[in-house]
TIDREN-341161 format. One line per 4 residues: number of its first residue (from 1); their letters; for each residue x, y, z of C-alpha. Coordinates in pm, 1 decimal. Each point is the difference from the previous one (the first is absolute). Example, Ala and Ser with C-alpha at 12.3 -4.5 7.8 and 13.67 -1.06 7.14 Angstrom:
% TIDREN-341161
1 = AS = 1230.0:-450.0:780.0  137.0:344.0:-66.0
***
This chain:
% TIDREN-341161
1 = XXXX = 14090.3:518.8:-3636.8  -326.1:133.9:-138.6  13.2:365.8:-77.9  -339.8:52.7:152.2
5 = XXXX = 124.4:-81.4:356.8  -12.6:314.9:213.1  312.0:87.9:194.6  -193.5:59.7:318.3
9 = XXXX = -147.4:-350.2:-8.7  345.1:-154.7:-53.7  157.8:194.0:275.9  -285.9:-83.5:228.3
13 = XXXX = 67.3:-370.7:-56.9  368.9:57.7:90.9  -96.0:194.3:315.9  -234.6:-272.9:118.4
17 = XXXX = 293.8:-234.6:28.6  166.0:232.3:252.3  -82.3:353.6:114.2  249.3:255.8:-116.0
21 = XXXX = 58.4:148.8:337.9  -1.8:-330.1:202.1  317.2:-26.6:197.9  232.9:-281.8:-97.2
25 = XXXX = 50.6:-147.1:349.2  261.6:-259.6:-81.1  215.9:236.9:-188.8  -32.3:278.1:250.2
29 = XXXX = 119.0:-230.4:271.0  322.5:-42.8:-187.8  77.8:374.9:3.5  160.2:180.7:-286.5
33 = XXXX = 172.9:-183.6:-281.5  376.0:6.6:43.0  222.5:64.5:-294.9  -236.2:216.8:-197.2
37 = XXXX = 209.2:317.3:13.5  228.7:13.8:-304.8  307.6:62.9:220.0  -109.1:-52.1:355.6
41 = XXXX = 351.7:-113.0:95.5  176.5:266.5:-203.5  289.0:212.4:113.4  39.4:361.6:-107.8
45 = XXXX = 312.9:-80.7:-194.3  -80.0:-285.7:-225.1  243.6:-296.2:-23.4  205.6:-34.8:-314.5
49 = XXXX = -63.8:-255.6:-275.7  274.2:-261.4:-55.8  -111.3:-173.4:-319.9  171.0:58.8:-324.7
53 = XXXX = -190.0:208.5:-252.5  -170.6:-182.3:-291.5  90.8:113.6:-352.6  -281.1:143.8:-220.0
57 = XXXX = -175.6:-259.8:-206.3  -236.0:3.9:-290.3  -50.0:-383.6:2.2  -339.9:-159.0:42.1
61 = XXXX = 78.8:-150.2:337.5  42.5:98.1:367.9  359.3:85.5:120.4  61.9:32.5:368.5
65 = XXXX = 317.5:87.8:201.7  254.0:-270.3:51.8  -70.5:-222.0:289.9  -388.1:30.4:-33.7
69 = XXXX = -279.3:-189.6:-168.0  -311.4:149.5:-154.4  -255.5:-240.9:-125.4  -368.5:26.5:-115.0
73 = XXXX = -229.1:-74.8:296.1  -354.0:100.6:-96.9  -121.0:72.1:-354.8  -310.7:141.9:-160.4
77 = XXXX = -250.9:-287.7:-9.6  138.5:-205.3:284.3  -257.8:-95.2:261.2  -2.5:202.2:322.7
81 = XXXX = -134.2:-301.2:190.8  -137.6:-336.6:-122.2  -181.0:144.6:-307.0  74.4:-78.9:-370.3
85 = XXXX = 340.2:54.2:-151.4  108.1:194.5:-305.4  -114.8:-130.3:-335.8  193.2:62.5:-318.6
89 = XXXX = -139.3:206.9:-290.9  -182.4:220.3:248.0  -268.9:-262.6:56.5  -83.1:82.8:357.5
93 = XXXX = -358.8:117.7:57.2  -81.7:316.5:205.3  -113.8:-223.6:295.6  337.9:-178.4:-6.0
97 = XXXX = 189.4:332.6:-29.7  -167.8:116.8:321.0  190.6:-275.4:181.4  333.0:74.7:-161.2
101 = XXXX = 273.8:260.7:19.0  -88.6:301.9:-208.3  191.9:186.0:-264.2  278.4:265.7:53.8
105 = XXXX = 117.4:-71.7:345.7  89.1:326.8:166.3  4.0:124.3:361.2  62.0:-282.2:248.8
109 = XXXX = 54.6:-61.1:383.2  92.7:-296.4:224.5  -209.5:-27.1:319.8  133.7:-243.3:258.7
113 = XXXX = -221.5:-278.7:142.2  -135.5:-25.6:250.5  -138.0:346.9:16.6  191.2:196.0:259.4
117 = XXXX = 325.4:-194.1:-52.9  326.2:99.7:-170.4  58.6:-337.7:-156.8  186.6:-33.5:-329.6
121 = XXXX = -73.8:-355.7:-100.3  -376.5:16.9:-31.8  -232.1:286.3:-105.2  -234.8:147.6:-254.1
125 = XXXX = 132.9:142.0:-319.2  -239.6:259.7:-130.7  33.9:160.3:-344.1  -173.7:231.6:-244.8
129 = XXXX = -92.7:-75.0:-354.7  6.4:321.3:-201.3  -175.2:-49.3:-331.8  -118.7:-258.3:-252.8
133 = XXXX = 174.8:-72.0:-330.2  -244.6:-155.8:-244.3  278.6:-148.6:-214.2  98.3:-235.3:288.1
137 = XXXX = -360.4:-68.2:110.1  -166.8:-98.9:-324.5  120.7:-200.1:-298.7  -127.1:276.1:-231.9
141 = XXXX = 102.0:294.4:218.8  -261.0:275.5:22.8  -195.7:-111.3:-307.5  -361.0:-100.6:34.3
145 = XXXX = -30.8:129.9:355.1  -286.6:-131.7:210.1  -148.5:24.8:354.1  189.0:-317.3:95.3
149 = XXXX = 332.6:149.3:-128.8  -57.8:318.6:195.0  -80.4:-211.8:307.3  328.7:-176.2:-40.5
153 = XXXX = 179.2:323.8:-29.0  -165.6:109.7:326.1  122.6:-326.6:160.2  358.7:68.6:-88.8
157 = XXXX = 41.4:333.9:188.4  -21.2:76.6:369.6  196.2:-185.2:276.5  117.1:-352.3:78.7
161 = XXXX = 52.2:-128.6:352.8  224.7:-307.4:21.6  112.8:-203.3:300.9  366.3:-74.4:-31.9
165 = XXXX = 237.2:-214.2:207.6  372.8:-76.3:11.3  62.2:-372.4:7.0  344.9:-165.2:-23.8
169 = XXXX = 158.5:323.9:-139.0  -267.7:54.9:-269.7  -317.1:217.3:-14.2  -327.6:-171.4:-65.6
173 = XXXX = -350.0:122.8:-57.1  -238.5:-157.1:246.9  -281.6:-163.7:-182.9  -280.1:-12.1:106.7
177 = XXXX = 15.6:295.1:245.5  -286.3:155.3:203.4  166.9:342.4:-61.3  54.5:-23.1:-380.7
181 = XXXX = -241.7:194.7:-218.1  -36.3:241.4:-288.8  -153.7:345.8:30.5  -66.3:113.7:-365.9
185 = XXXX = -208.1:233.5:-216.6  -329.3:-167.7:98.2  61.9:-35.2:375.9  -257.0:194.5:213.6
189 = XXXX = 157.0:288.5:181.3  -117.2:282.8:208.9  62.1:372.7:20.5  121.6:165.5:326.6
193 = XXXX = 82.9:349.2:90.8  -139.1:343.4:-101.3  -121.2:-109.2:-353.8  -184.1:-314.9:127.0
197 = XXXX = -372.3:53.3:-54.0  38.8:333.7:-170.1  -217.9:99.5:-290.2  293.0:-24.6:-246.3
201 = XXXX = 35.8:-371.5:89.4  -362.2:-97.1:-51.1  -124.2:-158.6:-319.5  -274.2:-220.3:-130.3
205 = XXXX = 231.6:-296.2:66.8  59.8:118.8:364.7  -261.6:245.4:136.9  177.1:-9.6:337.7
209 = XXXX = 334.9:138.9:-111.2  182.4:-234.9:240.1  66.9:-295.5:-230.5  271.4:-46.1:-262.7
213 = XXXX = 69.3:-289.7:-228.1  358.0:-123.9:-18.2  332.9:162.3:-14.3  223.3:50.8:-312.2
217 = XXXX = 306.7:178.2:-120.1  173.7:-139.6:313.7  352.9:135.9:-13.7  202.1:97.1:303.9
221 = XXXX = -84.9:-105.9:352.2  47.2:67.1:369.5  -71.2:-139.8:339.5  -124.2:119.0:335.9
225 = XXXX = 152.8:-50.5:342.1  -280.1:-237.0:94.6  78.6:-233.0:-294.3  -247.2:83.7:-273.3
229 = XXXX = 84.6:39.5:-367.2  -53.5:317.9:-210.6  -44.2:-51.0:-365.8  6.5:315.3:-211.0
233 = XXXX = -224.9:47.4:-305.7  205.1:178.1:-267.4  -111.1:16.4:-366.6  -369.7:-65.2:72.7
237 = XXXX = -115.3:233.6:-279.8  111.3:-262.6:-257.9  -300.6:-207.8:100.5  -262.2:273.4:-51.3
241 = XXXX = -129.0:212.0:-289.7  -260.5:247.4:-83.1  -69.7:-210.4:-317.1  9.2:298.6:-228.3
245 = XXXX = -209.7:215.4:223.1  119.2:332.5:160.6  271.2:4.4:268.7  -43.8:259.8:270.1
249 = XXXX = 307.4:184.0:146.2  15.1:-213.4:312.2  -7.6:-313.6:-208.5  262.2:142.8:-233.8
253 = XXXX = 232.0:76.0:287.4  -6.6:-376.9:67.5  60.8:-81.8:-360.5  -341.8:-147.4:-80.5
257 = XXXX = 5.5:-64.0:-375.2  -280.9:-14.6:-265.3  151.7:-321.0:-117.2  100.9:-276.9:248.4
261 = XXXX = 350.0:-141.1:47.4  -156.5:-333.9:71.6  -331.5:-139.0:-112.4  -163.7:-7.1:342.4
265 = XXXX = -261.5:277.7:-66.6  -142.8:-197.4:-291.6  -84.9:-299.7:217.4  -18.7:132.2:360.4
269 = XXXX = -233.0:297.8:43.9  176.7:132.5:310.8  295.9:90.9:-213.1  -215.8:208.7:-238.8
273 = XXXX = 18.9:350.1:136.4  -277.0:123.2:-230.6  -239.8:-234.5:185.6  142.5:-13.0:353.5
277 = XXXX = 239.7:302.9:45.2  35.4:-38.9:369.5  139.7:-352.8:-27.0  304.0:170.5:-144.6
281 = XXXX = 41.4:168.3:333.6  31.4:-326.0:187.5  342.4:-80.5:-155.5  326.1:158.8:75.7
285 = XXXX = 34.2:-64.1:371.1  234.9:-160.1:256.9  -175.0:-338.5:90.5  69.3:-162.9:339.1
289 = XXXX = 0.5:-382.9:17.9  49.0:-222.1:308.2  211.9:-286.4:-129.6  -56.0:-200.6:318.9
293 = XXXX = -387.7:14.3:-22.2  -151.4:-151.1:-317.3  -346.8:136.2:100.2  125.2:364.8:9.0
297 = XXXX = -174.4:203.8:-271.2  257.0:231.4:-175.2  -47.3:359.6:105.3  73.7:293.5:-228.7
301 = XXXX = 131.7:274.0:229.0  -125.6:318.9:-155.2  161.7:225.0:258.9  337.0:-62.3:-171.3
305 = XXXX = -120.9:166.5:-327.5  -76.0:-122.2:-355.0  273.1:7.5:-265.2  243.2:-244.4:-166.0
309 = XXXX = 147.7:-142.8:325.8  349.0:-136.2:-0.8  82.4:-155.2:339.4  -126.9:94.3:342.5
313 = XXXX = 284.0:-8.4:253.5  -60.5:84.1:369.0  170.0:177.9:281.3  -115.3:54.0:363.1
317 = XXXX = -11.5:359.1:125.3  142.1:88.1:337.4  -354.0:6.7:152.4  -84.2:-344.6:-128.8
321 = XXXX = -205.1:103.9:-302.1  49.9:-184.8:-334.0  144.5:174.8:-303.5  -31.6:-141.1:-348.3
325 = XXXX = 215.1:136.1:-294.3  -121.0:-45.7:-353.9  98.0:113.7:-346.1  -216.1:60.3:-308.5
329 = XXXX = 177.5:-186.6:-284.1  -59.6:238.6:-288.3  203.1:282.1:-160.0  -52.5:332.5:177.8
333 = XXXX = -178.3:-154.8:297.6  43.3:18.8:373.4  135.3:-151.5:320.5  -251.8:-47.2:283.5
337 = XXXX = -10.4:-108.0:361.4  -286.2:-93.1:231.3  7.2:52.5:374.2  -259.7:-196.3:200.1
341 = XXXX = -222.7:163.1:253.3  50.5:-274.5:255.7  296.4:-174.5:136.5  111.2:-350.3:-86.5
345 = XXXX = -117.1:-247.8:260.2  314.8:-203.5:80.0  -171.7:-265.1:206.3  -323.2:-74.4:-178.7
349 = XXXX = 31.8:-75.0:-371.1  -376.1:18.6:-73.4  -23.7:352.6:152.3  182.6:134.4:-309.7
353 = XXXX = -252.7:-145.2:-238.7  -127.4:333.7:-120.6  286.9:230.6:98.9  64.4:95.5:-364.5
357 = XXXX = -350.5:138.9:-43.6  60.1:309.2:210.0  278.3:256.3:-26.5  154.3:273.5:-214.0
361 = XXXX = 129.7:-20.3:-357.2  285.5:221.4:-90.3  189.7:73.1:-328.6  361.5:111.3:-28.7
365 = XXXX = 154.6:318.9:-111.9  378.8:-2.2:-50.2  147.4:350.4:22.0  358.5:83.1:-94.4
369 = XXXX = 267.0:74.8:260.8  173.8:332.9:25.8  270.7:-97.5:-250.3  -249.6:-115.7:-260.3
373 = XXXX = 145.6:-347.5:-26.9  -194.1:-321.4:-6.2  -62.5:5.8:379.2  -201.9:204.8:234.0
377 = XXXX = -300.3:2.8:212.9  -349.7:-131.3:-54.0  -345.5:8.3:151.8  -299.7:-219.5:12.6
381 = XXXX = -324.9:177.0:-112.9  -317.1:-140.9:156.2  -257.8:-115.2:-251.6  -288.6:72.4:235.5
385 = XXXX = -337.7:131.3:-100.6  -31.9:370.1:99.6  378.2:45.1:24.7  252.0:134.9:-258.3
389 = XXXX = -266.1:108.3:-236.9  -175.6:-346.9:-21.6  -346.9:144.5:37.1  -345.3:-78.4:-146.0
393 = XXXX = 20.3:280.9:-254.1  333.0:-156.0:-130.9  -171.0:-342.5:-47.9  74.5:-151.5:346.0
397 = XXXX = -327.6:15.9:192.5  108.9:-291.8:229.7  300.8:-206.0:84.0  -137.9:-275.7:-236.2
401 = XXXX = 69.5:230.1:-297.9  354.9:89.5:130.3  109.6:-361.0:27.8  -169.7:-125.4:-304.8
405 = XXXX = 153.7:272.3:-212.5  321.5:32.0:194.6  190.5:90.9:-322.8  -212.3:308.2:-49.1
409 = XXXX = 29.5:86.6:366.5  375.3:-21.2:-25.2  -6.1:217.0:-310.7  -205.7:259.3:189.4
413 = XXXX = 239.8:27.4:294.3  318.3:41.9:-202.3  176.9:-328.6:69.7  320.4:-93.9:-181.7
417 = XXXX = -40.4:-193.0:-324.3  242.6:-290.9:-12.9  163.5:-243.5:-242.3  -207.2:-309.1:54.0
421 = XXXX = 20.6:-44.1:373.0  -15.2:-380.2:59.0  121.1:-198.6:300.1  67.0:173.4:328.0
425 = XXXX = 205.9:-174.6:262.3  40.4:96.4:372.3  320.5:-71.4:195.0  -162.7:-37.2:334.4
429 = XXXX = 307.7:62.9:229.2  115.4:320.1:-165.4  -348.5:112.0:-105.3  137.2:71.6:-347.7
433 = XXXX = -244.7:-41.4:-285.5  103.6:-90.0:-357.9  -217.5:47.3:-305.2  68.5:-142.6:-356.3
437 = XXXX = -73.2:258.5:-270.9  19.0:-240.4:-288.6  28.1:249.6:-287.8  -179.4:248.3:-212.9
441 = XXXX = 113.3:45.3:-359.1  -266.8:266.3:-52.1  130.0:250.2:253.1  119.4:316.3:-166.4
445 = XXXX = -184.6:-53.9:-330.6  -156.1:325.9:-146.8  -346.2:-115.4:111.5  101.6:-136.7:340.3
449 = XXXX = 120.5:125.5:327.9  379.5:71.4:45.8  231.8:-106.3:268.5  -63.8:63.5:372.0
453 = XXXX = 230.4:-34.0:312.5  -81.6:-369.5:63.0  -26.7:-83.9:-366.1  303.3:185.9:-135.5
457 = XXXX = 56.2:-179.0:-340.7  -194.0:66.2:-311.4  -46.8:-298.3:-227.5  55.0:-220.3:314.2
461 = XXXX = 33.6:-332.0:-170.5  192.8:-166.8:284.8  -169.6:104.4:314.2  131.2:73.6:350.6
465 = XXXX = -57.5:-64.3:367.8  -105.7:271.4:242.2  50.5:-21.2:376.0  -159.1:195.0:276.8
469 = XXXX = 10.3:28.3:378.0  -309.3:110.7:191.0  43.3:296.6:231.7  93.7:-113.0:352.7
473 = XXXX = 16.6:-359.4:-117.9  -376.1:-21.5:25.5  -181.9:-166.8:-289.5  -311.4:208.9:70.1
477 = XXXX = 178.7:328.7:-48.1  -118.9:233.9:-265.3  352.6:124.7:-102.2  310.1:-192.3:-116.1
481 = XXXX = 350.3:38.7:-142.5  69.1:-172.0:-326.4  272.0:-62.5:-269.1  56.5:-196.2:-317.8
485 = XXXX = 173.8:-302.3:146.9  87.4:-163.4:-332.5  -18.4:98.1:-363.6  -25.5:-309.6:-223.7
489 = XXXX = 153.3:-48.6:-340.1  353.1:4.7:-129.5  241.5:150.8:255.0  208.3:146.0:-276.5
493 = XXXX = -300.9:193.9:-129.3  -176.8:114.8:325.3  -17.5:373.5:54.7  268.4:102.8:260.1
497 = XXXX = -261.9:171.5:215.0  -174.1:-316.7:78.0  141.4:-253.2:253.6  -14.0:-382.2:-2.2
501 = XXXX = 116.4:-287.0:-212.0  340.6:168.9:-17.7  146.4:-343.6:30.2  -120.4:-352.8:-37.1
505 = XXXX = -221.8:-153.7:-267.2  -211.3:188.9:-254.0  -366.3:-54.7:38.7  -318.8:182.4:-100.0
509 = XXXX = -361.4:41.0:100.6  -22.7:-103.6:357.8  -338.2:-146.4:84.5  -28.9:-241.0:295.5
513 = XXXX = 186.5:137.0:310.0  29.1:-197.7:315.2  209.1:-42.3:311.8  117.5:-337.2:124.0
517 = XXXX = -7.4:-73.1:371.6  354.9:128.9:32.9  -83.1:341.7:-131.9  147.6:-47.8:-339.6
521 = XXXX = -168.9:168.8:-299.8  -86.8:-203.0:-309.2  -160.5:109.0:-329.6  -156.8:-183.2:-290.1
525 = XXXX = -3.0:173.5:-345.9  -275.8:47.0:-260.9  180.9:152.6:-297.7  -297.8:76.4:-226.0
529 = XXXX = 103.6:373.3:-9.2  368.7:-60.7:-103.8  -19.9:-190.3:-328.7  306.7:121.1:-188.2
533 = XXXX = 209.1:-278.4:-150.3  326.4:132.3:136.6  -137.7:28.6:357.5  -122.8:-361.0:-22.8
537 = XXXX = 347.3:-112.8:-86.4  133.4:179.4:312.3  -257.9:-108.6:251.9  -144.5:-324.9:-151.5
541 = XXXX = -327.6:-137.1:97.6  -197.7:112.6:304.1  172.6:-76.3:330.7  -6.3:-24.8:372.9
545 = XXXX = 234.9:270.2:139.2  153.1:31.6:348.5  67.4:359.3:99.5  238.9:120.5:274.9
549 = XXXX = -188.2:280.3:176.4  327.1:152.5:140.1  181.5:30.6:-335.4  -269.2:-31.2:-266.6
553 = XXXX = 187.7:-294.4:-155.5  -215.2:-234.0:-197.3  74.1:-366.9:-47.9  -183.4:-244.9:-234.1
557 = XXXX = -123.7:-311.8:171.8  -225.8:-167.8:-250.6  -87.4:52.9:-364.2  -333.6:-113.9:-149.8
561 = XXXX = -91.8:-154.1:-342.2  -71.3:206.2:-309.9  -280.0:256.0:28.2  -78.0:-81.7:361.6
565 = XXXX = -46.9:246.9:276.4  132.7:-112.4:346.1  -233.9:86.7:287.1  -144.9:-81.4:343.7
569 = XXXX = 333.7:-96.8:175.7  -68.7:-131.5:355.7  194.9:-185.8:263.4  -50.6:-244.8:281.4
573 = XXXX = 82.1:159.0:346.2  323.5:-201.8:23.2  92.3:136.3:-348.6  105.4:-351.2:-116.7
577 = XXXX = -269.3:-6.6:-267.7  -115.3:272.6:-242.7  -264.5:-4.6:-265.1  -37.3:216.3:-304.8
581 = XXXX = -245.4:10.9:-285.6  84.9:-14.3:-370.7  -277.2:187.7:-174.6  -88.1:-6.4:-375.4
585 = XXXX = 291.3:-206.0:-135.9  -8.3:48.4:-377.3  145.7:-309.5:-152.9  -51.4:-358.9:119.2
589 = XXXX = 147.2:22.7:359.3  -27.4:-212.2:221.1  -16.2:-260.9:-269.5  -262.2:-205.6:172.4
593 = XXXX = -287.1:11.1:-261.5  2.9:-208.8:-313.7  -209.5:271.0:-165.4  278.9:249.3:40.3
597 = XXXX = -192.3:261.3:191.1  205.1:187.5:260.9  -132.7:-9.8:357.5  51.0:252.5:274.8
601 = XXXX = 158.0:-167.4:302.7  119.0:42.8:355.7  364.8:-87.0:59.1  122.6:-141.5:332.8
605 = XXXX = 358.5:112.2:82.3  232.5:-171.6:240.9  363.6:20.9:82.8  178.2:-323.0:-90.8
609 = XXXX = 145.5:-31.9:356.0  -337.3:80.8:158.1  128.7:339.4:123.0  -156.5:344.5:7.3
613 = XXX = -94.8:157.2:-324.3  228.9:285.8:-93.4  270.9:-96.5:253.3
***
C-alpha cells in the first residue's frame, strides 16, 4: 500500500460500503448470540476433573491426557478461505499473506452458527495473531528490510475469522466461506469513544482524528453478550519509534523507544513518531469486530483505556449495564474495569453497536485485610476527568487525555501496581473474577517497588492468581473483597502464608484463564519469567492446566512442544471440542515444512469416545 495514502481517504472508502451506525437488520432479528458467556451454564461449585494428569515433558511434541487427541488444525500460512496456501522457504508475498493465517496465534473464541444459536457443530473460530517473526517470514530473516517486507509483517498480525464445521466426527475449515477474512495491520479501522476526533488523534495522515489503520500486537481477547469479538492490542510500542529523536514523558510511559523493535518506522511513516507523533496514540486499544458481518469496520473502543491490553472479559451488572475487565500486561501495571453508561439490549443485537463508547473506566486498588495477609478489600477508582485529581492542571484537560494516557491517570490516583496482570476470567454464576498475575522478577530490586498486599512475593518468578468478589454480587460495584487464590511454583518452596497449589501439579506463570461451560477453571502457561533449569525439569514445557476452584488443586491436561506458549483455550458449547493455540514453537514442530521452520498452530482437542472435555 503506498505510504502516501491518507488514512481518512482509506477509511472513507470503507465507510462507503456500509455506514458505521447502520443497523444490521438480519442479525438483530436473530436476537443475542447464545453461548458467548464463558460459563453461561456454570454452577457455583465447579464439577471435578476426571482425567489423569499428564507428566511433565520437555519433548518437542504435544502430549495430551489419556483418552484424548490433540492434532494441528490451522497453521500460520494456511488459507482462511479459498486464497493461496503456504509456500516453503517463506516465499509468500504480502498480498498472499493477507489471505492466510497470521503468525503467533493467541486469544481465540468459538462463535456458533447461525448467529443466535447454541450449536456446537458449526461456527466461526476467531483468533488473534500477536506479532511477526522475521526469521519465519523471510529466507534471510530481517536482513535487507524493505517496504514489501514490512507490508508482509503487517499482514501476519491482527485477527483471522474461520468458518469451521464438524463432519463425520472431524472438524473442517469451510472453504470458500462468506464469513472468512483477515483483519491485519493495514485494515482500515475507526476510533470510537471519548478520544475519537480529539486533537491528540489528529495527524497529517488523518486530520479528522477518527480513522485508524490496522490492528497489531493482538494478544488476549474477549467477547460481548451480543456476539462480537474483542481483540486486545498489547505490545504496540514495538512497532513505533522516535527514530533517534526526543521522547516525551507520555510517550516514555508507553515505552516508545529511540530505536525500533521492528523496521516499520523506516518504511511506513505512520510508525515514525518524530514525524507523526499522534499516530502512536491510535494503538493500544481494545478493538471490537463483528465476526458475522464482513462489512463491519473494526472499532477501537477508546473508553476502555489505552495500555498493553491482555484480554477483555465481560460481566453484566445487576441493572443490565456491561462491565469489561482488562489487565495491563507489564511489570508494575494495573487492573482496570469499564462500566457502560447504557444497558445491554437483550432483544436487538444492533442496538448495542456503540455501547462500549460510553461509560466509566476504573482502576483497582487492593488493600490489605485486618490481619495483613494476602487477602482484603479493594476499591475501584474512577478514571474520570475532573475527579480524583485528574484535572487540567495535572495534564488531563479532557476525558480524551485520561483514556489515552490511562497509565499516567492510574499512577495519579494511587492504584495498585501488579505483577503483569494478564487474562481475567469471570465465573458468571458466582460472580467471582480471577486474574492471572503472570510474574515479576523485578519486584523488590533496589531500584524497584517492593511487595504489596495483592503482589506479596519479591522476585516473583512464578506468578499467582488473584480472585475477587464484587460487593453485593454486582459487577458495577466500586468495592470488592479479594484474596490470592493460588500461588504458582513448586509447592515445597511456596511461602506458607500464601495459599494455593498446595497439592497437584507444579506449574508456573499462568497466562490464559478461562471457564468452560460447566464452570471449571482452566489456565494456560507462558513461562518466560521462570527460566531456571531445575524448575524446567520439574514443570516441563508450557502446559494447559485444570484447576479445582474448591481445593486449589492443579492438574496437567496438555503439554506443548519446546519453547511454545499455550494460549487462547476455547470450547464449543457442548464441551465436546476444545481448541488451543501453540505459539512460537522453537524447533521444527509441527514438522510440516521441508524448510524446517516452526509454525505456530491451533490444536483441535477431542475426547476419543466423543465425550465432554475434562469429564
